[in-house]
N, CA, C and O atoms as CSV, one atom per row, in Angstrom:
chain,resi,resn,atom,element,x,y,z
A,1,MET,N,N,0.939,-1.236,0.002
A,1,MET,CA,C,-0.153,0.111,-0.092
A,1,MET,C,C,0.851,1.330,0.069
A,1,MET,O,O,1.745,1.465,0.905
A,2,MET,N,N,0.438,2.241,-1.026
A,2,MET,CA,C,1.221,3.224,-0.782
A,2,MET,C,C,0.633,4.524,-0.444
A,2,MET,O,O,-0.527,4.755,-0.787
A,3,ILE,N,N,1.302,5.369,0.176
A,3,ILE,CA,C,0.568,6.531,0.930
A,3,ILE,C,C,0.832,7.885,0.140
A,3,ILE,O,O,1.954,8.278,-0.179
A,4,PRO,N,N,-0.185,8.444,-0.090
A,4,PRO,CA,C,-0.241,9.797,-0.953
A,4,PRO,C,C,0.321,10.939,0.016
A,4,PRO,O,O,-0.172,11.198,1.114
A,5,ILE,N,N,1.353,11.540,-0.512
A,5,ILE,CA,C,2.077,12.604,0.248
A,5,ILE,C,C,2.139,13.983,-0.570
A,5,ILE,O,O,2.037,13.968,-1.796
A,6,LYS,N,N,2.300,15.103,0.106
A,6,LYS,CA,C,2.478,16.265,-0.347
A,6,LYS,C,C,3.787,16.911,0.208
A,6,LYS,O,O,3.867,17.339,1.360
A,7,TYR,N,N,4.797,16.947,-0.688
A,7,TYR,CA,C,5.960,17.632,-0.197
A,7,TYR,C,C,6.008,19.093,0.071
A,7,TYR,O,O,5.156,19.834,-0.420
A,8,ALA,N,N,6.895,19.511,0.770
A,8,ALA,CA,C,7.078,21.062,1.286
A,8,ALA,C,C,6.945,21.934,0.075
A,8,ALA,O,O,6.342,23.002,0.185
A,9,ASP,N,N,7.449,21.574,-1.049
A,9,ASP,CA,C,7.487,22.371,-2.318
A,9,ASP,C,C,6.287,22.399,-3.008
A,9,ASP,O,O,6.156,23.183,-3.947
A,10,GLY,N,N,5.228,21.517,-2.613
A,10,GLY,CA,C,3.973,21.563,-3.191
A,10,GLY,C,C,3.677,20.347,-3.933
A,10,GLY,O,O,2.509,20.061,-4.195
A,11,THR,N,N,4.705,19.570,-4.311
A,11,THR,CA,C,4.663,18.443,-5.335
A,11,THR,C,C,3.933,17.317,-4.597
A,11,THR,O,O,4.036,17.201,-3.375
A,12,PHE,N,N,3.242,16.543,-5.297
A,12,PHE,CA,C,2.672,15.202,-4.754
A,12,PHE,C,C,3.325,14.000,-5.347
A,12,PHE,O,O,3.794,13.976,-6.485
A,13,SER,N,N,3.328,12.888,-4.410
A,13,SER,CA,C,3.788,11.581,-4.735
A,13,SER,C,C,3.264,10.680,-3.851
A,13,SER,O,O,2.370,11.021,-3.076
A,14,GLN,N,N,3.772,9.418,-3.876
A,14,GLN,CA,C,3.358,8.283,-3.041
A,14,GLN,C,C,4.535,7.666,-2.497
A,14,GLN,O,O,5.574,7.667,-3.156
A,15,VAL,N,N,4.473,7.108,-1.295
A,15,VAL,CA,C,5.603,6.437,-0.665
A,15,VAL,C,C,5.024,5.282,0.222
A,15,VAL,O,O,3.885,5.209,0.681
A,16,HIS,N,N,6.145,4.323,0.375
A,16,HIS,CA,C,5.820,3.121,1.182
A,16,HIS,C,C,5.593,3.520,2.568
A,16,HIS,O,O,6.258,4.490,2.931
A,17,PRO,N,N,4.857,3.029,3.371
A,17,PRO,CA,C,4.406,3.321,4.948
A,17,PRO,C,C,5.955,3.516,5.743
A,17,PRO,O,O,6.124,4.408,6.575
A,18,HIS,N,N,6.893,2.677,5.407
A,18,HIS,CA,C,7.988,2.730,6.202
A,18,HIS,C,C,8.810,3.995,5.828
A,18,HIS,O,O,9.657,4.404,6.622
A,19,ALA,N,N,8.627,4.526,4.835
A,19,ALA,CA,C,9.308,5.819,4.435
A,19,ALA,C,C,8.699,7.025,5.086
A,19,ALA,O,O,9.314,8.086,5.195
A,20,LEU,N,N,7.363,6.817,5.555
A,20,LEU,CA,C,6.727,8.101,5.993
A,20,LEU,C,C,7.289,8.793,7.246
A,20,LEU,O,O,7.340,10.017,7.374
A,21,GLN,N,N,7.700,7.911,8.146
A,21,GLN,CA,C,8.144,8.609,9.340
A,21,GLN,C,C,9.445,9.467,9.076
A,21,GLN,O,O,9.597,10.607,9.516
A,22,GLU,N,N,10.337,8.803,8.329
A,22,GLU,CA,C,11.701,9.581,8.031
A,22,GLU,C,C,11.200,11.099,7.260
A,22,GLU,O,O,11.745,12.165,7.547
A,23,LEU,N,N,10.226,11.000,6.381
A,23,LEU,CA,C,9.975,12.167,5.808
A,23,LEU,C,C,9.272,13.213,6.618
A,23,LEU,O,O,9.414,14.419,6.416
A,24,ILE,N,N,8.515,12.700,7.533
A,24,ILE,CA,C,7.982,13.684,8.674
A,24,ILE,C,C,8.985,14.156,9.506
A,24,ILE,O,O,8.986,15.336,9.855
A,25,ALA,N,N,9.864,13.351,9.876
A,25,ALA,CA,C,11.057,13.775,10.780
A,25,ALA,C,C,11.927,14.842,10.245
A,25,ALA,O,O,12.426,15.775,10.873
A,26,SER,N,N,12.031,14.570,9.024
A,26,SER,CA,C,13.056,15.507,8.204
A,26,SER,C,C,12.436,16.834,7.742
A,26,SER,O,O,13.052,17.742,7.186
A,27,LYS,N,N,11.102,16.819,8.057
A,27,LYS,CA,C,10.214,18.019,7.632
A,27,LYS,C,C,10.229,18.257,6.030
A,27,LYS,O,O,10.173,19.379,5.528
A,28,ARG,N,N,10.311,17.078,5.311
A,28,ARG,CA,C,10.359,17.136,3.809
A,28,ARG,C,C,8.933,17.215,3.248
A,28,ARG,O,O,8.709,17.769,2.172
A,29,ILE,N,N,7.911,16.613,4.045
A,29,ILE,CA,C,6.565,16.722,3.593
A,29,ILE,C,C,5.732,17.751,4.381
A,29,ILE,O,O,6.044,18.149,5.503
A,30,GLU,N,N,4.649,18.146,3.694
A,30,GLU,CA,C,3.723,19.018,4.412
A,30,GLU,C,C,2.500,18.198,5.014
A,30,GLU,O,O,1.954,18.498,6.075
A,31,SER,N,N,2.166,17.210,4.269
A,31,SER,CA,C,0.824,16.550,4.611
A,31,SER,C,C,0.910,15.192,3.773
A,31,SER,O,O,1.517,15.026,2.715
A,32,PHE,N,N,0.192,14.299,4.463
A,32,PHE,CA,C,-0.071,12.900,3.948
A,32,PHE,C,C,-1.635,12.508,4.095
A,32,PHE,O,O,-2.407,13.194,4.765
A,33,LYS,N,N,-2.013,11.375,3.427
A,33,LYS,CA,C,-3.238,11.144,3.273
A,33,LYS,C,C,-3.726,9.744,4.053
A,33,LYS,O,O,-3.240,8.656,3.746
A,34,ARG,N,N,-4.724,9.893,5.075
A,34,ARG,CA,C,-5.049,8.756,5.734
A,34,ARG,C,C,-6.423,8.443,5.124
A,34,ARG,O,O,-6.907,9.169,4.255
A,35,SER,N,N,-6.995,7.434,5.559
A,35,SER,CA,C,-8.240,7.016,5.022
A,35,SER,C,C,-9.310,7.908,5.437
A,35,SER,O,O,-10.414,7.734,4.922
A,36,ASP,N,N,-9.141,8.916,6.361
A,36,ASP,CA,C,-10.329,9.719,6.666
A,36,ASP,C,C,-9.834,11.152,6.165
A,36,ASP,O,O,-10.423,12.170,6.528
A,37,GLY,N,N,-8.852,11.184,5.412
A,37,GLY,CA,C,-8.641,12.636,4.890
A,37,GLY,C,C,-6.935,13.030,5.164
A,37,GLY,O,O,-6.112,12.364,5.792
A,38,TRP,N,N,-6.765,14.198,4.538
A,38,TRP,CA,C,-5.262,14.726,4.570
A,38,TRP,C,C,-4.994,15.129,6.018
A,38,TRP,O,O,-5.866,15.567,6.769
A,39,VAL,N,N,-3.723,14.944,6.344
A,39,VAL,CA,C,-3.166,15.265,7.694
A,39,VAL,C,C,-1.995,16.446,7.366
A,39,VAL,O,O,-1.088,16.302,6.546
A,40,ASP,N,N,-2.170,17.350,7.993
A,40,ASP,CA,C,-1.195,18.375,7.996
A,40,ASP,C,C,-0.176,18.001,9.056
A,40,ASP,O,O,-0.570,17.938,10.221
A,41,VAL,N,N,1.198,17.725,8.750
A,41,VAL,CA,C,2.150,17.315,9.718
A,41,VAL,C,C,2.413,18.425,10.810
A,41,VAL,O,O,2.656,18.174,11.990
A,42,ASN,N,N,2.338,19.581,10.304
A,42,ASN,CA,C,2.569,20.703,11.331
A,42,ASN,C,C,1.332,21.116,12.322
A,42,ASN,O,O,1.556,21.812,13.312
A,43,ARG,N,N,0.078,20.675,12.021
A,43,ARG,CA,C,-0.953,21.048,12.740
A,43,ARG,C,C,-1.811,19.935,13.400
A,43,ARG,O,O,-2.317,20.063,14.515
A,44,ASP,N,N,-1.918,18.956,12.707
A,44,ASP,CA,C,-2.665,17.759,13.108
A,44,ASP,C,C,-1.983,16.726,13.918
A,44,ASP,O,O,-0.776,16.527,13.785
A,45,PRO,N,N,-2.662,16.108,14.693
A,45,PRO,CA,C,-1.922,14.938,15.751
A,45,PRO,C,C,-1.492,13.838,14.777
A,45,PRO,O,O,-2.270,13.538,13.871
A,46,ILE,N,N,-0.397,13.258,14.883
A,46,ILE,CA,C,0.188,12.230,14.314
A,46,ILE,C,C,0.835,11.134,15.428
A,46,ILE,O,O,1.280,11.537,16.502
A,47,ARG,N,N,0.837,9.920,15.110
A,47,ARG,CA,C,1.466,8.958,15.968
A,47,ARG,C,C,2.926,9.299,15.907
A,47,ARG,O,O,3.440,9.655,14.848
A,48,ARG,N,N,3.630,9.191,17.073
A,48,ARG,CA,C,5.126,9.121,17.077
A,48,ARG,C,C,5.750,7.744,17.369
A,48,ARG,O,O,5.137,6.965,18.099
A,49,ARG,N,N,6.687,7.475,16.948
A,49,ARG,CA,C,7.404,6.285,17.067
A,49,ARG,C,C,7.935,6.199,18.455
A,49,ARG,O,O,8.666,7.088,18.891
A,50,ARG,N,N,7.613,5.215,19.131
A,50,ARG,CA,C,8.184,5.013,20.678
A,50,ARG,C,C,9.600,4.438,20.693
A,50,ARG,O,O,9.898,3.543,19.903
A,51,SER,N,N,10.363,4.861,21.453
A,51,SER,CA,C,11.716,4.314,21.682
A,51,SER,C,C,11.517,2.845,22.339
A,51,SER,O,O,10.381,2.571,22.726
A,52,PRO,N,N,12.482,1.944,22.482
A,52,PRO,CA,C,12.356,0.761,23.096
A,52,PRO,C,C,12.135,0.913,24.659
A,52,PRO,O,O,11.333,0.190,25.249
A,53,ALA,N,N,12.830,1.818,25.258
A,53,ALA,CA,C,12.575,2.251,26.693
A,53,ALA,C,C,11.235,2.487,26.849
A,53,ALA,O,O,10.735,1.983,27.854
A,54,GLN,N,N,10.514,3.122,26.122
A,54,GLN,CA,C,9.014,3.614,26.385
A,54,GLN,C,C,8.181,2.336,26.495
A,54,GLN,O,O,7.345,2.210,27.390
A,55,HIS,N,N,8.446,1.244,25.441
A,55,HIS,CA,C,7.736,0.179,25.399
A,55,HIS,C,C,8.046,-0.788,26.734
A,55,HIS,O,O,7.130,-1.538,27.069
A,56,GLN,N,N,9.090,-0.808,27.390
A,56,GLN,CA,C,9.458,-1.497,28.589
A,56,GLN,C,C,8.772,-0.807,29.833
A,56,GLN,O,O,8.514,-1.474,30.834
A,57,ASN,N,N,8.484,0.522,29.755
A,57,ASN,CA,C,7.850,1.007,31.037
A,57,ASN,C,C,6.491,1.100,31.026
A,57,ASN,O,O,5.945,1.708,31.947
A,58,ARG,N,N,5.783,0.566,30.072
A,58,ARG,CA,C,4.479,0.544,29.861
A,58,ARG,C,C,3.960,-0.483,31.148
A,58,ARG,O,O,4.493,-1.549,31.456
A,59,SER,N,N,2.925,0.068,31.719
A,59,SER,CA,C,2.222,-0.964,32.711
A,59,SER,C,C,0.818,-1.270,32.193
A,59,SER,O,O,0.236,-0.448,31.486
A,60,PHE,N,N,0.274,-2.411,32.523
A,60,PHE,CA,C,-0.979,-3.032,32.060
A,60,PHE,C,C,-1.943,-3.076,33.380
A,60,PHE,O,O,-3.077,-3.550,33.301
C-alpha cells in the first residue's frame, strides 16, 4: 500500500509506509493522506514512534 504525500515544495507523490516517518522527521513533507483525509504534519496529531525504553515502561 502506498501513501499519498505532499512535499513541502507543493509536489505530490506516493511512498511506502516505512518511509513516511523519516519524511515527517526530516520536515520534507507538508501532509499525507489517511483513510479519513489529509493530515497536516505541522498542525494535526500524528502518531510518534516510541523508543524501546518507552515500550518497557508500559504498565498494564
